[in-house]
C-alpha positions as CSV (number, residue, x, y, z in Angstrom):
1,X,0.0,0.0,0.0
2,X,1.4,3.4,-0.9
3,X,2.2,5.8,1.9
4,X,0.1,8.8,2.7
5,X,2.4,11.2,0.9
6,X,2.1,9.2,-2.3
7,X,-1.7,9.6,-2.2
8,X,-2.5,13.0,-3.8
9,X,-6.2,12.8,-3.1
10,X,-5.6,12.5,0.6
11,X,-4.6,16.1,0.8
12,X,-7.5,17.2,-1.4
13,X,-5.5,18.0,-4.5
14,X,-7.0,15.4,-6.9
15,X,-10.4,13.7,-7.2
16,X,-10.4,10.1,-5.9
17,X,-11.1,7.2,-8.2
18,X,-14.5,5.6,-8.1
19,X,-13.7,2.8,-5.7
20,X,-11.7,4.9,-3.2
21,X,-12.9,7.0,-0.3
22,X,-11.7,10.5,0.0
23,X,-10.1,11.3,3.4
24,X,-11.1,14.6,5.0
25,X,-8.5,17.3,5.5
26,X,-7.3,18.2,8.9
27,X,-9.2,21.4,9.1
28,X,-12.6,20.0,8.3
29,X,-12.5,16.8,10.4
30,X,-14.2,18.0,13.7
31,X,-16.9,20.3,12.4
32,X,-17.7,18.1,9.4
33,X,-18.3,15.1,11.6
34,X,-20.6,17.0,13.9
35,X,-22.6,18.6,11.1
36,X,-23.0,15.2,9.4
37,X,-24.1,13.5,12.5
38,X,-26.6,16.3,13.2
39,X,-28.1,16.0,9.7
40,X,-28.4,12.3,9.9
41,X,-30.0,12.5,13.4
42,X,-32.5,15.1,12.3
43,X,-33.5,13.1,9.2
44,X,-33.8,10.0,11.3
45,X,-36.0,11.8,13.8
46,X,-38.2,13.2,11.1
47,X,-38.6,9.8,9.4
48,X,-39.6,8.2,12.7
49,X,-41.9,11.1,13.8
50,X,-43.4,13.0,10.8
51,X,-45.7,15.0,13.1
52,X,-42.5,16.6,14.5
53,X,-41.7,18.1,11.1
54,X,-45.3,19.6,10.9
55,X,-45.0,21.0,14.4
56,X,-41.6,22.5,13.6
57,X,-43.0,24.2,10.4
58,X,-46.0,25.6,12.3
59,X,-43.7,26.9,15.1
60,X,-41.3,28.5,12.7
61,X,-44.2,30.1,10.7
62,X,-45.6,31.6,13.9
63,X,-42.1,33.0,14.8
64,X,-41.8,34.5,11.3
65,X,-45.3,36.1,11.5
66,X,-44.5,37.6,15.0
67,X,-41.2,38.9,13.8
68,X,-42.9,40.5,10.8
69,X,-45.6,42.2,12.9
70,X,-43.0,43.4,15.4
71,X,-41.0,44.8,12.5
72,X,-44.0,46.7,11.2
73,X,-44.9,48.1,14.6
74,X,-41.4,49.2,15.3
75,X,-41.1,50.8,11.9
76,X,-44.2,52.9,12.4
77,X,-43.2,53.8,16.0
78,X,-39.8,54.9,14.8
79,X,-41.4,57.0,12.0
80,X,-43.6,58.8,14.6
81,X,-40.6,59.3,16.8
82,X,-38.6,60.9,14.0
83,X,-41.6,63.1,13.2
84,X,-41.9,64.2,16.8
85,X,-38.2,65.0,17.0
86,X,-38.5,67.1,13.8
87,X,-41.5,69.0,15.3
88,X,-39.6,69.7,18.5
89,X,-36.6,70.9,16.5
90,X,-38.9,73.3,14.6
91,X,-40.4,74.5,17.8
92,X,-37.0,75.2,19.3
93,X,-36.0,77.2,16.3
94,X,-39.1,79.3,16.4
95,X,-38.7,79.9,20.1
96,X,-35.1,81.0,19.6
97,X,-36.2,83.4,16.8
98,X,-38.9,84.9,19.1
99,X,-36.4,85.3,22.0
100,X,-34.0,87.1,19.5
101,X,-36.8,89.5,18.4
102,X,-37.7,90.3,22.0
103,X,-34.0,90.8,22.9
104,X,-33.5,93.2,20.0
105,X,-36.7,95.1,20.9
106,X,-35.6,95.7,24.5
107,X,-33.9,98.9,25.6
108,X,-30.1,98.6,25.6
109,X,-28.5,98.4,29.0
110,X,-27.0,101.5,30.4
111,X,-23.2,101.4,30.1
112,X,-21.1,102.9,32.9
113,X,-19.0,105.9,31.9
114,X,-15.4,106.3,32.9
115,X,-15.7,109.9,33.9
116,X,-18.3,109.3,36.6
117,X,-21.6,111.1,36.9
118,X,-21.8,114.7,35.6
119,X,-22.9,117.2,38.2
120,X,-24.2,120.5,37.0
121,X,-22.2,123.5,38.1
122,X,-23.7,125.3,41.0
123,X,-25.9,128.3,40.3
124,X,-25.2,131.7,41.9
125,X,-28.1,131.4,44.3
126,X,-28.0,127.5,44.5
127,X,-31.7,127.2,43.8
128,X,-33.6,126.7,40.6
129,X,-35.3,129.8,39.2
130,X,-39.0,130.1,39.6
131,X,-41.2,129.6,36.5
132,X,-42.5,133.2,36.4
133,X,-39.0,134.8,37.2
134,X,-36.9,136.0,34.2
135,X,-34.1,133.6,33.2
136,X,-30.6,134.8,34.3
137,X,-27.2,133.7,33.1
138,X,-25.5,131.5,35.6
139,X,-22.0,132.9,34.8
140,X,-22.7,136.6,35.0
141,X,-26.1,136.8,36.7
142,X,-27.6,139.1,34.1
143,X,-31.1,138.5,32.6
144,X,-31.1,136.8,29.2
145,X,-34.0,139.0,27.9
146,X,-34.5,142.7,28.3
147,X,-32.4,145.8,28.1
148,X,-29.4,144.6,30.2
149,X,-28.7,141.3,28.2
150,X,-25.9,138.9,28.9
151,X,-23.2,138.9,26.2
152,X,-20.8,136.2,27.6
153,X,-21.6,133.4,25.1
154,X,-23.6,133.1,21.9
155,X,-26.2,130.8,23.5
156,X,-27.7,129.9,26.8
157,X,-29.8,127.0,28.0
158,X,-33.4,128.3,27.9
159,X,-35.7,125.2,28.0
160,X,-36.0,122.4,30.6
161,X,-35.8,119.6,28.0
162,X,-32.5,121.0,26.8
163,X,-31.2,121.3,30.4
164,X,-32.1,117.6,30.9
165,X,-30.5,116.6,27.6
166,X,-27.2,118.5,28.2
167,X,-27.3,118.0,31.9
168,X,-26.8,121.7,32.5
169,X,-28.9,124.1,34.6
170,X,-31.3,126.6,33.0
171,X,-29.4,129.8,32.0
172,X,-26.0,128.1,31.6
173,X,-24.0,129.6,28.7
174,X,-22.7,127.4,25.9
175,X,-21.6,127.9,22.3
176,X,-18.9,130.4,21.2
177,X,-17.7,132.9,23.7
178,X,-18.1,136.6,22.7
């Protein structure tokens, strides 16, 4: 009998002759035997008990239907979940736009100045002039209207709204000095 190395079909290189058995390779010996035995055992069991095959088919059919229904339910629930997340994203964008509009419409915050608060220079008498009294210049004390007019500057603060805007007392001179 020839040795193992002289038999090329033993290593799986050539096809064996009709009367000879092919030897399995080293890598397929363990799993091939187990799979072969399992197939033979299953066929034998199905031949002896045909009802087992019917029950197995019914059971696998039920499992397939349950998996199909579960897939459809999960697909629709995932669709609604995606739609809800999209709606929440749109809502968040709209809310951010609304907050931006209200922030831009609000009054700007007062910024502190480096020079500190401006205090008006003290008037000669220290009190505000009465409404019916004639307006007098705070620098010279002369009346702004009449015969004895003040000629210290080109202009004087004459209205209360200008006094508030410029933060100067009524009658204070400003403009070009004469």
